[in-house]
C-alpha positions in Angstrom: 8.5 -10.4 -87.9 8.2 -7.9 -85.2 4.7 -6.5 -84.6 4.3 -2.8 -85.1 1.8 -3.0 -82.4 4.3 -4.4 -80.0 6.9 -1.8 -80.8 4.4 1.0 -80.3 2.8 -0.5 -77.4 6.2 -0.8 -75.7 7.0 2.9 -76.5 3.9 3.8 -74.6 1.4 4.6 -77.1 -1.8 6.1 -76.2 -4.9 3.6 -76.1 -6.6 6.0 -78.7 -4.0 5.1 -81.0 -3.8 1.4 -80.6 -5.9 0.9 -84.2 -3.0 2.5 -86.0 -0.1 0.1 -85.6 -2.8 -2.7 -85.7 -3.9 -1.3 -89.0 -0.1 -1.6 -90.2 0.4 -5.2 -88.8 -3.0 -6.2 -90.4 -2.0 -5.0 -94.0 1.4 -6.7 -93.4 -0.1 -10.0 -92.4 -2.7 -10.1 -95.0 -0.1 -9.3 -97.7 2.4 -12.0 -96.6 0.2 -14.6 -96.1 -0.3 -15.7 -99.8 3.4 -15.7 -100.0 3.9 -18.4 -96.9 0.8 -20.3 -97.9 2.2 -20.9 -101.6 5.7 -21.7 -100.2 4.1 -24.4 -98.3 2.0 -25.8 -100.8 4.9 -25.9 -103.3 7.6 -27.2 -101.0 10.3 -26.5 -103.7 13.0 -24.2 -104.5 11.1 -23.0 -107.5 9.2 -20.1 -105.7 7.0 -18.1 -108.0 7.0 -14.6 -107.2 3.9 -12.4 -107.0 2.6 -10.7 -110.2 1.9 -7.0 -109.7 -0.5 -7.0 -112.5 -2.9 -9.4 -110.8 -5.4 -8.8 -108.0 -5.1 -10.6 -104.4 -7.0 -13.7 -105.4 -5.8 -14.3 -108.7 -2.0 -13.7 -107.6 -2.4 -16.2 -105.0 -3.4 -18.8 -107.4 -0.6 -17.7 -109.6 1.9 -18.1 -106.8 0.5 -21.5 -106.0 1.2 -22.4 -109.8 -2.1 -22.1 -111.5 -2.5 -20.0 -114.5 -6.0 -21.2 -115.8 -8.1 -18.5 -116.0 -10.9 -20.2 -114.4 -8.5 -21.1 -111.3 -7.8 -17.6 -111.0 -11.4 -16.4 -111.1 -12.4 -19.3 -108.8 -9.6 -18.1 -106.1 -11.1 -14.3 -106.2 -14.5 -15.8 -105.4 -13.2 -18.2 -102.9 -11.3 -15.5 -101.0 -14.2 -13.1 -101.1 -16.7 -15.7 -99.5 -14.3 -17.0 -97.1 -13.1 -13.9 -95.7 -15.7 -13.6 -93.1 -19.4 -14.0 -92.7 -20.0 -12.6 -88.9 -18.0 -12.6 -85.7 -19.9 -15.5 -84.0 -17.7 -18.0 -86.2 -14.9 -19.9 -84.0 -11.9 -18.4 -85.7 -13.1 -14.9 -86.0 -14.1 -15.0 -82.4 -10.9 -16.5 -81.0 -9.1 -13.8 -83.0 -11.2 -11.1 -81.1 -10.7 -13.0 -77.9 -6.9 -13.2 -77.9 -6.6 -9.6 -79.3 -8.8 -8.3 -76.2 -5.8 -9.1 -74.2 -3.8 -6.6 -76.4 -2.1 -9.5 -78.2 -0.6 -8.2 -81.3 -2.6 -9.2 -84.8 0.0 -12.1 -85.5 -0.6 -13.9 -82.2 -4.2 -13.2 -82.5 -4.6 -14.6 -85.8 -2.3 -17.6 -85.0 -4.9 -18.5 -82.3 -7.8 -18.2 -84.6 -6.1 -20.7 -87.0 -6.1 -23.2 -84.4 -9.9 -22.8 -84.2 -10.4 -22.9 -87.7 -8.3 -26.2 -87.8 -11.4 -28.0 -86.2 -13.7 -30.5 -88.2 -16.8 -28.4 -87.2 -15.1 -25.4 -88.9 -12.3 -25.1 -91.4 -11.4 -28.6 -91.6 -15.1 -29.2 -93.0 -14.5 -28.5 -96.7 -11.9 -31.2 -96.5 -14.1 -33.7 -95.0 -16.9 -32.8 -97.5 -14.8 -33.6 -100.4 -13.4 -36.8 -98.8 -17.0 -37.8 -98.3 -18.2 -37.2 -101.7 -15.4 -39.3 -103.0 -16.4 -42.1 -100.7 -19.8 -41.8 -102.1 -18.7 -42.2 -105.5 -16.3 -45.0 -104.7 -19.0 -46.8 -103.3 -21.9 -46.1 -105.1 -20.4 -45.0 -108.7 -20.6 -41.8 -110.6 -24.1 -42.5 -112.0 -25.8 -43.5 -108.7 -29.6 -43.3 -108.7 -31.2 -40.8 -106.2 -32.9 -43.6 -104.3 -29.4 -45.7 -103.8 -28.2 -42.2 -102.8 -30.7 -41.6 -100.3 -29.9 -45.1 -98.9 -26.3 -43.9 -98.7 -27.1 -40.9 -96.5 -29.3 -42.9 -94.3 -26.3 -45.3 -93.5 -24.0 -42.5 -92.8 -26.6 -41.0 -90.4 -27.3 -44.1 -89.0 -23.7 -44.9 -88.1 -23.6 -42.1 -85.8 -21.9 -39.7 -88.4 -23.0 -36.3 -89.8 -23.5 -35.6 -93.7 -20.6 -33.1 -94.0 -21.6 -29.7 -95.4 -24.9 -29.4 -94.1 -26.2 -27.4 -91.6 -25.0 -24.0 -89.9 -25.2 -22.9 -86.5 -26.4 -19.3 -87.5 -28.1 -19.7 -91.1 -31.5 -21.2 -91.6 -31.5 -21.4 -95.3 -29.1 -22.4 -98.1 -25.9 -20.7 -97.5 -25.5 -17.9 -100.2 -22.0 -18.7 -100.4 -22.8 -22.2 -101.6 -25.3 -20.7 -104.1 -22.8 -18.5 -105.7 -20.3 -21.4 -105.7 -23.0 -23.4 -107.4 -23.6 -20.7 -110.1 -19.9 -20.6 -110.5 -20.0 -24.5 -111.3 -22.9 -24.4 -113.7 -20.9 -21.8 -115.8 -17.6 -23.3 -115.8 -18.1 -27.2 -115.1 -21.6 -28.1 -115.5 -20.4 -31.8 -116.5 -17.8 -32.7 -113.9 -19.1 -35.8 -112.0 -18.3 -34.7 -108.6 -20.2 -31.4 -109.2 -23.2 -33.5 -110.5 -23.1 -35.5 -107.1 -23.1 -32.3 -105.2 -26.1 -31.3 -107.3 -27.9 -34.7 -106.5 -27.1 -34.5 -102.7 -28.5 -30.9 -102.7 -31.9 -32.6 -103.6 -31.5 -35.8 -101.5 -30.2 -34.6 -98.2 -32.1 -31.8 -96.8 -35.6 -33.5 -96.9 -33.8 -36.7 -95.2 -32.3 -34.1 -92.3 -35.9 -32.7 -92.0 -37.3 -36.1 -91.7 -34.9 -36.9 -89.1 -36.3 -33.8 -87.1 -33.4 -32.8 -85.3 -31.7 -30.4 -87.5 -32.4 -26.7 -87.4 -31.0 -26.2 -90.6 -31.0 -29.0 -93.3 -29.6 -26.8 -95.8 -25.9 -26.7 -97.5 -23.4 -24.6 -96.3 -20.3 -23.2 -98.0 -18.1 -26.3 -97.3 -20.5 -28.4 -99.1 -19.0 -27.0 -102.4 -15.8 -25.8 -102.3 -13.5 -28.7 -102.4 -15.2 -30.2 -105.5 -14.2 -26.9 -107.5 -10.6 -26.7 -106.2 -10.4 -30.3 -106.9 -11.9 -29.8 -110.7 -9.0 -27.2 -111.3 -6.0 -29.4 -110.0 -5.8 -28.3 -106.5 -6.5 -31.8 -105.0 -4.5 -32.0 -101.8 -7.5 -31.6 -99.6 -5.4 -31.1 -96.4 -4.3 -27.8 -97.7 -7.9 -26.4 -98.3 -7.8 -25.2 -94.6 -4.8 -23.2 -95.4 -6.6 -21.6 -98.4 -9.4 -20.9 -95.9 -6.9 -19.2 -93.5 -5.7 -17.2 -95.9 -9.0 -15.9 -96.7 -10.1 -15.6 -93.2 -7.4 -13.1 -92.4 -9.1 -10.5 -94.2 -12.1 -10.6 -91.8 -10.4 -11.2 -88.7 -7.8 -8.5 -88.9 -10.6 -6.1 -89.9 -12.4 -6.8 -86.8 -9.3 -6.5 -84.7 -8.8 -2.7 -86.1 -12.2 -2.3 -85.1 -11.5 -3.7 -81.8 -8.7 -1.3 -81.2 -10.6 1.8 -82.5 -13.7 1.2 -80.5 -11.5 0.4 -77.3 -13.1 -2.8 -76.7 -12.6 -4.3 -73.2 -10.8 -7.4 -72.3 -13.4 -10.4 -73.1 -14.0 -12.7 -70.0 -16.4 -15.7 -70.2 -19.2 -16.0 -67.7 -18.6 -18.2 -64.7 -21.2 -20.6 -63.1 -21.5 -22.2 -59.8 -21.2 -25.8 -58.8 -25.3 -25.8 -58.2 -25.8 -24.5 -61.5 -23.9 -27.3 -63.1 -25.8 -29.9 -61.0 -28.9 -28.6 -62.1 -28.0 -28.2 -65.8 -27.1 -31.9 -65.7 -30.1 -33.1 -64.1 -32.2 -31.1 -66.7 -30.1 -32.8 -69.4 -30.4 -36.4 -67.9 
């Protein structure tokens, strides 16, 4: 795919018009991603074409091979809450940083996905599901809350974190977690993994508060999403970050259009001296 922005830039487009081909690239990218992602997921010659009667989220679920009305509704919710939350997250910021060099949206989004793939960002929902399944495997589905507390402490004392809890910006329960919980209460209230998520919601925050090192002990968006996808049959946890990436394209591309429209400058990190670094190390020792 050749970028419309790249073609326009090579023809000498005025900088006040940069946003226009960026807008075209963004629409093309957002439209094409579900097609590419669903093809990767199915990995067969039985490609499912898009259904023009469906909206973006439901159509994505359809092309992945899911037609349960609940899954279509879940994908609408998933795409919406994973599109973005603010520009401080790694993937959106990476897209903004790379685009500030006037790289086209395709290059900027590719860079953003590399940030999204990290365990502290987009890979987290996969890690949450795997951890919850390990809890069930080790403790059973009907584990008591006291036993669950012991397991959480065991995880923390081994030098690991409880995946899905805490957030760099939020200081309360993530509203994206809350809306997923409401969805689960409506559509899968008796699912064993959802019940485990609910029990962890009661058990984990008090433990993290007792630990005293966590600014936000509450669950984030990743604490719930994997369980919902797993319930409807999308069990390949390694694919969850791809779903996240398709969703996040909407937020990243929207920001890139604004970057171009506002004429934002090339982003440069702040530099520090060796003396500053030495003082920082001394203070941290």
